[in-house]
Short mmCIF file of the C-alpha atoms (twelve columns), coordinates in Angstrom:
data_MODEL
# 
_entry.id   MODEL 
# 
loop_
_atom_site.group_PDB 
_atom_site.id 
_atom_site.type_symbol 
_atom_site.label_atom_id 
_atom_site.label_alt_id 
_atom_site.label_comp_id 
_atom_site.label_asym_id 
_atom_site.label_seq_id 
_atom_site.Cartn_x 
_atom_site.Cartn_y 
_atom_site.Cartn_z 
_atom_site.pdbx_PDB_model_num 
ATOM 1   C CA . MET A 1   110.631 116.831 87.381 1 
ATOM 2   C CA . SER A 2   108.460 119.886 86.935 1 
ATOM 3   C CA . ASP A 3   106.139 120.109 83.937 1 
ATOM 4   C CA . TYR A 4   104.861 123.599 83.129 1 
ATOM 5   C CA . ARG A 5   102.968 122.834 79.897 1 
ATOM 6   C CA . LYS A 6   99.544  123.334 81.475 1 
ATOM 7   C CA . GLU A 7   100.522 126.775 82.765 1 
ATOM 8   C CA . TRP A 8   101.926 127.837 79.380 1 
ATOM 9   C CA . ARG A 9   98.708  126.709 77.664 1 
ATOM 10  C CA . SER A 10  96.876  129.003 80.064 1 
ATOM 11  C CA . TYR A 11  99.242  131.850 79.179 1 
ATOM 12  C CA . ARG A 12  98.720  131.298 75.437 1 
ATOM 13  C CA . CYS A 13  94.955  131.342 75.967 1 
ATOM 14  C CA . ARG A 14  95.271  134.630 77.840 1 
ATOM 15  C CA . LEU A 15  97.458  136.081 75.088 1 
ATOM 16  C CA . ARG A 16  95.062  135.025 72.299 1 
ATOM 17  C CA . THR A 17  92.097  136.414 74.250 1 
ATOM 18  C CA . THR A 18  93.867  139.740 74.743 1 
ATOM 19  C CA . LEU A 19  94.844  140.003 71.080 1 
ATOM 20  C CA . GLY A 20  91.303  139.128 70.064 1 
ATOM 21  C CA . ALA A 21  89.845  141.715 72.436 1 
ATOM 22  C CA . TRP A 22  92.173  144.295 70.922 1 
ATOM 23  C CA . LEU A 23  91.727  143.532 67.219 1 
ATOM 24  C CA . ILE A 24  88.296  142.022 66.575 1 
ATOM 25  C CA . PRO A 25  85.866  144.559 68.126 1 
ATOM 26  C CA . PRO A 26  87.200  147.609 66.221 1 
ATOM 27  C CA . VAL A 27  86.795  145.735 62.938 1 
ATOM 28  C CA . ILE A 28  83.245  144.713 63.824 1 
ATOM 29  C CA . ILE A 29  82.359  148.243 64.953 1 
ATOM 30  C CA . TYR A 30  83.791  149.719 61.754 1 
ATOM 31  C CA . LEU A 31  82.123  147.205 59.439 1 
ATOM 32  C CA . SER A 32  78.747  147.534 61.174 1 
ATOM 33  C CA . GLY A 33  78.568  151.199 60.229 1 
ATOM 34  C CA . VAL A 34  76.929  152.276 63.493 1 
ATOM 35  C CA . THR A 35  77.160  155.951 64.460 1 
ATOM 36  C CA . GLY A 36  76.168  158.273 67.254 1 
ATOM 37  C CA . ARG A 37  75.515  157.087 70.775 1 
ATOM 38  C CA . LEU A 38  75.553  153.422 69.910 1 
ATOM 39  C CA . TRP A 39  79.045  153.860 68.450 1 
ATOM 40  C CA . MET A 40  80.225  155.501 71.686 1 
ATOM 41  C CA . TRP A 41  78.770  152.676 73.788 1 
ATOM 42  C CA . LEU A 42  80.360  150.032 71.599 1 
ATOM 43  C CA . VAL A 43  83.761  151.730 71.800 1 
ATOM 44  C CA . ALA A 44  83.418  152.021 75.580 1 
ATOM 45  C CA . ALA A 45  82.529  148.300 75.805 1 
ATOM 46  C CA . TRP A 46  85.514  147.454 73.589 1 
ATOM 47  C CA . LEU A 47  87.919  149.446 75.777 1 
ATOM 48  C CA . LEU A 48  86.504  147.880 78.927 1 
ATOM 49  C CA . SER A 49  86.817  144.347 77.533 1 
ATOM 50  C CA . PHE A 50  90.355  145.015 76.331 1 
ATOM 51  C CA . THR A 51  91.317  146.401 79.748 1 
ATOM 52  C CA . GLY A 52  89.879  143.293 81.425 1 
ATOM 53  C CA . ALA A 53  91.804  141.037 79.048 1 
ATOM 54  C CA . MET A 54  95.045  142.931 79.743 1 
ATOM 55  C CA . VAL A 55  94.544  142.582 83.496 1 
ATOM 56  C CA . TRP A 56  93.959  138.842 83.027 1 
ATOM 57  C CA . LEU A 57  97.091  138.536 80.871 1 
ATOM 58  C CA . TYR A 58  99.261  140.504 83.292 1 
ATOM 59  C CA . SER A 59  98.003  138.451 86.243 1 
ATOM 60  C CA . PHE A 60  99.698  135.330 84.834 1 
ATOM 61  C CA . ARG A 61  101.778 133.693 87.544 1 
ATOM 62  C CA . CYS A 62  105.157 132.097 86.939 1 
ATOM 63  C CA . PRO A 63  104.861 128.301 86.909 1 
ATOM 64  C CA . ARG A 64  107.977 127.968 89.073 1 
ATOM 65  C CA . CYS A 65  107.898 130.734 91.706 1 
ATOM 66  C CA . LYS A 66  104.149 131.593 91.535 1 
ATOM 67  C CA . GLU A 67  104.903 135.335 91.440 1 
ATOM 68  C CA . TRP A 68  103.514 137.561 88.671 1 
ATOM 69  C CA . PHE A 69  105.581 136.739 85.595 1 
ATOM 70  C CA . PHE A 70  105.588 140.275 84.131 1 
ATOM 71  C CA . ILE A 71  105.113 142.551 87.144 1 
ATOM 72  C CA . GLN A 72  107.671 143.580 89.721 1 
ATOM 73  C CA . PHE A 73  106.447 146.677 91.476 1 
ATOM 74  C CA . PRO A 74  106.667 149.540 90.770 1 
ATOM 75  C CA . THR A 75  107.082 148.610 87.098 1 
ATOM 76  C CA . ASN A 76  105.875 145.977 84.686 1 
ATOM 77  C CA . HIS A 77  107.669 144.266 81.839 1 
ATOM 78  C CA . PRO A 78  105.036 143.147 79.297 1 
ATOM 79  C CA . LEU A 79  107.630 141.836 76.834 1 
ATOM 80  C CA . ALA A 80  109.731 139.971 79.395 1 
ATOM 81  C CA . ARG A 81  111.272 136.781 78.057 1 
ATOM 82  C CA . VAL A 82  111.995 135.470 81.558 1 
ATOM 83  C CA . CYS A 83  110.155 135.727 84.871 1 
ATOM 84  C CA . VAL A 84  111.077 139.033 86.466 1 
ATOM 85  C CA . HIS A 85  111.361 137.262 89.842 1 
ATOM 86  C CA . CYS A 86  113.088 133.902 89.312 1 
ATOM 87  C CA . GLY A 87  114.358 134.077 85.719 1 
ATOM 88  C CA . LEU A 88  112.389 131.096 84.345 1 
ATOM 89  C CA . PRO A 89  112.453 131.438 80.535 1 
ATOM 90  C CA . LYS A 90  109.099 132.017 78.876 1 
ATOM 91  C CA . TYR A 91  107.631 128.760 77.526 1 
ATOM 92  C CA . ALA A 92  110.126 126.554 79.423 1 
ATOM 93  C CA . ASN A 93  108.397 123.194 79.933 1 
ATOM 94  C CA . SER A 94  110.591 122.392 82.946 1 
ATOM 95  C CA . ASP A 95  113.249 123.999 85.093 1 
ATOM 96  C CA . PRO A 96  116.382 124.574 82.965 1 
ATOM 97  C CA . GLY A 97  118.560 122.920 85.632 1 
ATOM 98  C CA . GLU A 98  116.458 119.733 85.641 1 
ATOM 99  C CA . ALA A 99  117.229 118.729 82.049 1 
ATOM 100 C CA . GLY A 100 118.845 115.317 82.077 1 
ATOM 101 C CA . HIS A 101 118.387 114.774 85.830 1 
ATOM 102 C CA . LYS A 102 116.129 112.047 87.147 1 
# 
């Protein structure tokens, strides 16, 4: 029986990191009150870190088929609830067909 819990923990970590990279730096930049060139550098660093986090999130591989969960060229599906390749539901701890089988 397949157990995908470890992979989904990795996905949740990637999601939290991406959300943190999106939300926390703008608040810190705003509250710090910096202006001028330093502000521009901080914004550039924020955008770069957010882009890196998004790439890491999108590179998540399906626990079952090992293909990218959200990307099927030429498009991506960031809100997909199932793998765009094999149809494994997001957060499924095992293959849906294996339930009850030994």
